[in-house]
C-alpha positions as a printed Julia matrix, in Angstrom:
299×3 Matrix{Float64}:
 -28.82  10.4    -46.81
 -25.73  12.68   -47.03
 -25.64  16.43   -47.45
 -28.53  18.51   -48.76
 -28.19  19.28   -52.52
 -28.26  22.84   -53.9
 -31.76  22.24   -55.25
 -33.07  22.57   -51.69
 -34.77  25.81   -50.68
 -34.08  25.05   -47.01
 -30.58  26.52   -47.11
 -29.31  29.85   -48.44
 -26.04  29.17   -50.19
 -25.8   31.98   -52.73
 -27.78  34.87   -54.19
 -26.98  36.15   -57.67
 -28.6   39.01   -59.55
 -28.19  40.28   -63.1
 -29.95  43.54   -63.92
 -29.86  46.36   -66.42
 -31.84  47.7    -69.34
 -33.36  45.68   -72.16
 -33.59  47.77   -75.36
 -35.44  46.62   -78.45
 -33.58  47.15   -81.74
 -36.61  46.05   -83.79
 -40.38  46.17   -83.3
 -41.3   44.17   -80.22
 -44.57  42.31   -79.8
 -45.65  40.28   -76.79
 -49.29  39.51   -77.5
 -52.18  39.35   -75.05
 -53.42  35.97   -76.27
 -57.11  35.12   -76.39
 -59.59  37.84   -77.32
 -58.39  41.32   -78.22
 -59.24  43.96   -75.57
 -62.08  46.29   -76.55
 -59.79  49.29   -75.99
 -57.34  48.15   -78.68
 -57.51  49.52   -82.23
 -55.51  46.5    -83.53
 -56.91  42.98   -83.66
 -53.51  41.62   -82.54
 -52.83  43.66   -79.39
 -49.8   43.66   -77.09
 -49.87  43.12   -73.32
 -50.25  46.27   -71.22
 -50.62  47.13   -67.55
 -51.67  50.14   -65.51
 -48.56  51.64   -63.89
 -48.8   54.86   -61.81
 -52.03  55.82   -63.53
 -50.79  55.11   -67.08
 -51.34  52.1    -69.32
 -47.94  50.9    -70.51
 -46.73  47.96   -72.57
 -44.43  45.59   -70.71
 -42.66  42.25   -71.09
 -43.99  39.64   -68.64
 -41.31  37.86   -66.62
 -42.92  34.58   -67.66
 -42.3   35.43   -71.33
 -38.65  36.27   -70.66
 -38.27  33.1    -68.6
 -39.72  31.03   -71.44
 -37.29  32.55   -73.95
 -34.38  31.97   -71.58
 -35.35  28.35   -70.93
 -35.71  27.69   -74.66
 -32.22  29.08   -75.29
 -30.81  27.06   -72.39
 -32.46  23.92   -73.76
 -30.66  24.39   -77.08
 -27.33  25.01   -75.32
 -27.76  21.94   -73.09
 -28.5   19.76   -76.11
 -25.3   21.0    -77.74
 -23.5   19.39   -74.79
 -25.58  16.26   -75.46
 -27.36  16.54   -72.13
 -30.73  14.9    -71.67
 -33.14  17.72   -70.88
 -36.91  18.0    -71.15
 -38.86  20.69   -72.99
 -40.49  22.06   -69.84
 -43.86  22.09   -71.61
 -46.98  20.92   -69.81
 -47.04  17.13   -69.64
 -43.49  16.92   -71.01
 -41.33  17.64   -67.97
 -39.08  15.23   -66.08
 -41.88  14.89   -63.53
 -44.18  13.35   -66.16
 -41.95  10.42   -67.15
 -42.08   6.96   -65.49
 -38.84   5.48   -64.14
 -38.28   1.72   -64.03
 -36.11   2.04   -60.91
 -39.01   3.82   -59.16
 -41.39   0.93   -59.78
 -42.39   2.43   -63.14
 -43.98   5.36   -61.31
 -43.82   8.87   -62.71
 -41.34  11.07   -60.86
 -44.13  13.43   -59.78
 -46.19  10.58   -58.31
 -43.16   9.12   -56.51
 -42.11  12.48   -55.06
 -45.65  13.28   -53.91
 -45.84   9.86   -52.23
 -42.64  10.59   -50.3
 -43.9   14.04   -49.32
 -47.18  12.62   -48.05
 -45.11  10.32   -45.8
 -43.12  13.34   -44.5
 -39.97  12.03   -46.21
 -39.19  15.49   -47.53
 -35.42  15.21   -47.75
 -35.65  11.89   -49.55
 -38.13  13.42   -52.02
 -35.75  16.32   -52.67
 -32.81  14.01   -53.28
 -34.78  11.77   -55.66
 -35.8   14.88   -57.6
 -32.19  16.12   -57.63
 -30.99  12.74   -58.92
 -33.64  12.17   -61.61
 -34.65  15.63   -62.89
 -32.73  17.35   -65.67
 -30.67  20.49   -65.06
 -33.31  22.76   -66.57
 -36.07  21.44   -64.3
 -33.78  22.1    -61.33
 -32.99  25.64   -62.48
 -36.33  26.76   -63.93
 -38.71  24.6    -61.9
 -41.12  21.74   -62.58
 -44.52  20.6    -61.3
 -44.42  20.5    -57.46
 -40.91  22.0    -57.47
 -40.07  25.7    -57.32
 -37.1   26.6    -59.5
 -34.09  28.71   -58.56
 -34.47  31.42   -61.18
 -36.91  34.35   -60.99
 -37.32  37.02   -63.67
 -39.16  40.28   -63.0
 -41.68  41.8    -65.38
 -39.83  44.34   -67.54
 -41.43  47.8    -67.54
 -40.41  50.79   -69.68
 -38.3   53.37   -67.85
 -39.65  56.23   -69.99
 -43.22  57.44   -69.74
 -43.51  58.22   -73.45
 -43.56  54.79   -75.05
 -44.29  54.74   -78.76
 -46.67  51.98   -79.87
 -47.16  51.35   -83.58
 -49.58  49.35   -85.69
 -48.59  47.46   -88.82
 -51.08  46.09   -91.32
 -50.66  42.71   -92.92
 -52.43  39.95   -94.77
 -52.01  36.19   -94.54
 -50.58  34.41   -97.59
 -51.4   30.9    -98.76
 -47.95  29.26   -98.97
 -49.22  26.74  -101.5
 -50.67  29.18  -104.01
 -48.85  32.37  -103.09
 -52.16  34.23  -103.09
 -53.7   36.17  -100.22
 -56.27  34.43   -98.08
 -59.7   36.07   -98.39
 -60.62  38.24   -95.4
 -57.2   37.55   -93.83
 -56.29  41.2    -93.25
 -54.94  41.97   -89.78
 -53.39  44.81   -87.79
 -50.58  43.97   -85.4
 -49.61  46.22   -82.49
 -45.98  46.53   -81.42
 -43.58  48.6    -79.33
 -41.42  50.91   -81.43
 -37.65  50.25   -81.49
 -35.51  52.07   -78.94
 -37.77  51.5    -75.94
 -35.82  50.83   -72.74
 -37.19  48.28   -70.27
 -35.83  47.6    -66.79
 -34.6   44.0    -66.64
 -33.71  41.82   -63.63
 -32.92  38.13   -63.1
 -32.47  36.64   -59.63
 -30.9   33.24   -58.98
 -30.76  31.34   -55.69
 -28.18  28.66   -54.89
 -27.19  28.04   -58.51
 -23.74  26.5    -59.04
 -21.32  28.37   -61.3
 -21.92  26.07   -64.28
 -25.69  26.76   -64.13
 -25.03  30.5    -63.85
 -22.72  30.1    -66.84
 -25.54  28.49   -68.82
 -27.83  31.43   -67.99
 -25.03  33.87   -68.9
 -24.51  32.22   -72.28
 -28.23  32.35   -73.05
 -28.32  36.06   -72.13
 -25.36  36.67   -74.45
 -27.21  34.92   -77.29
 -30.16  37.27   -76.73
 -27.83  40.29   -76.54
 -26.14  39.36   -79.83
 -29.43  38.79   -81.66
 -29.29  35.02   -82.01
 -32.38  34.66   -79.81
 -35.36  37.01   -80.15
 -38.23  37.9    -77.85
 -41.97  37.93   -78.51
 -43.92  37.17   -81.66
 -43.52  37.81   -85.4
 -39.82  36.89   -85.25
 -39.85  35.7    -88.87
 -41.02  39.22   -89.83
 -38.01  40.83   -88.17
 -39.55  41.53   -84.76
 -38.03  40.82   -81.35
 -34.32  41.69   -81.62
 -33.07  43.23   -78.35
 -29.85  43.99   -76.49
 -28.83  44.79   -72.91
 -27.33  48.0    -71.57
 -25.91  49.14   -68.2
 -25.59  45.56   -67.01
 -24.81  44.95   -63.32
 -23.78  41.55   -61.93
 -24.05  40.89   -58.16
 -23.4   37.76   -56.15
 -23.43  37.04   -52.42
 -22.22  33.82   -50.81
 -23.04  32.49   -47.35
 -19.4   31.41   -47.04
 -17.94  34.53   -48.64
 -14.46  34.0    -50.11
 -13.69  37.5    -51.28
 -13.91  37.78   -55.07
 -13.96  34.0    -55.56
 -17.32  32.31   -56.25
 -16.95  28.91   -54.62
 -17.94  25.58   -56.15
 -21.42  24.52   -54.99
 -21.19  20.8    -55.81
 -18.69  18.18   -56.97
 -19.15  19.04   -60.66
 -18.76  22.76   -60.11
 -15.53  24.8    -60.02
 -14.5   28.07   -58.41
 -14.62  31.32   -60.38
 -12.17  34.07   -59.5
 -13.54  37.49   -60.44
 -10.45  39.43   -59.4
  -9.83  42.23   -61.87
 -13.43  42.47   -63.09
 -15.42  42.86   -59.85
 -15.28  44.6    -56.47
 -16.61  43.8    -53.02
 -19.46  46.07   -51.93
 -21.12  45.36   -48.56
 -20.29  41.67   -48.86
 -21.47  41.39   -52.47
 -19.29  40.69   -55.5
 -20.26  43.44   -57.97
 -19.29  44.0    -61.61
 -20.74  46.71   -63.85
 -20.95  47.46   -67.57
 -18.28  45.73   -69.66
 -16.88  44.18   -66.48
 -20.25  42.53   -65.86
 -19.99  40.87   -69.27
 -16.45  39.73   -68.39
 -17.73  38.22   -65.13
 -20.46  36.4    -67.04
 -17.84  35.26   -69.53
 -15.85  33.54   -66.78
 -19.01  31.75   -65.67
 -19.68  30.71   -69.27
 -16.25  29.06   -69.35
 -17.25  26.92   -66.36
 -20.4   25.86   -68.22
 -18.33  24.9    -71.27
 -15.95  22.76   -69.16
 -18.59  21.16   -66.91
 -18.94  17.38   -67.23
 -22.64  16.9    -66.58
 -23.48  13.81   -68.61
């Protein structure tokens, strides 16, 4: 069956971490969904959690991961790659393949797993699934990217409430009884941000880096009410770290045949076996990974 692909979780090839602060430049709203909590004075409340005895707004890692996957989907399509939406019922695992006896990929993989043909199941998934399912995960397959919940670093977080009313786009008049109050986090709030990647080749890290840059530059926004100006954020104090099981100094080796090495000499340092770049150098390191993504022939 050949060597084990990077999509396997059985081997530790590489660990990569990108962390720093996420700062909102505009009102930020990540809603609770469902019914509004009784404790909220707004009928459109934001998500909150008890932290060290205080109730604080935060950005769920799942929300950040969804934004990142959406941005990566757009970037992959610019390269004319076939990628799925990742939505329930619309992943690579949900499509039938003629060469698999017209079985859905999920059914075929589960059949192999039930027969203890685990490596064969992994390799079929690696061959058939799109890059985003490999990176972010799919039904019955854990992805290689984890994003922490982002909590404010300051105890005094300002939360505002803005009133609004729904407008009938056809008539231009206000809908009757369509008044609402939306809760949001005031601009300037600093959230701790961290992304961890396991075993990702340099081109996949470059895709993630490019999506993060789009968020940083305001092309991609976070949360709800984006059309009303909400959700613009940027990153500060960025730190890039990468460790390789076959450490080659400041060179990030190629993980597969499509990948290429990335030399971070001049922008990073070795610290306890980790390649580390901080601040503007972290952005330069990510930029070199982005170049690999741009050159990668993945079709």
